[in-house]
C-alpha positions, 0 to 999 in steps of 0.5 A: 475495446480492450487496451493494448499492452503498451497502453496499459503500461502507460496507464500504470505509469501515469498512476504510479507518478500520481501515487509517488507524488501524493501525500503518502509517497514516503510511506509507499517507499518505506512499505517497499523497503520492508524485507521478506523476513519482516513480512514473513514474521507476521504469519507462517503462511503466504497470506501476508504477502498477498495482504502486503501487496494489497496494502501497498496498492491501497496506500498508492491509491490513497496517495494518488487521490490525496485521501484523508488519513481517516479514509486510509485508516478505514481501508487498511482496517477493511484489509484486516489484521495482517494489513494492520500488522504490516502497516504498524511496521511503518511508524507514519502509518502506525500513527494513523491506524492507532 
């Protein structure tokens, strides 16, 4: 049985609360604070926007589950070069990836 819209919304709110109370909460805030110009400066196409959204989700999940820095680094590297470039715009994430 599929969830109703209200149930999905409640589930998403619970996940977001966990992410924003986890170990990478400040990184999530900083990622959200990047301007479109900062993101667009990485590539000429829209790929960076897609990867940016995926990177935020990866960091949210890592924060919610209190993953180690090594695990987060591995996941960011799996997203590829664009994700690494975006992550390096956040000093605390850059220090993990280097």
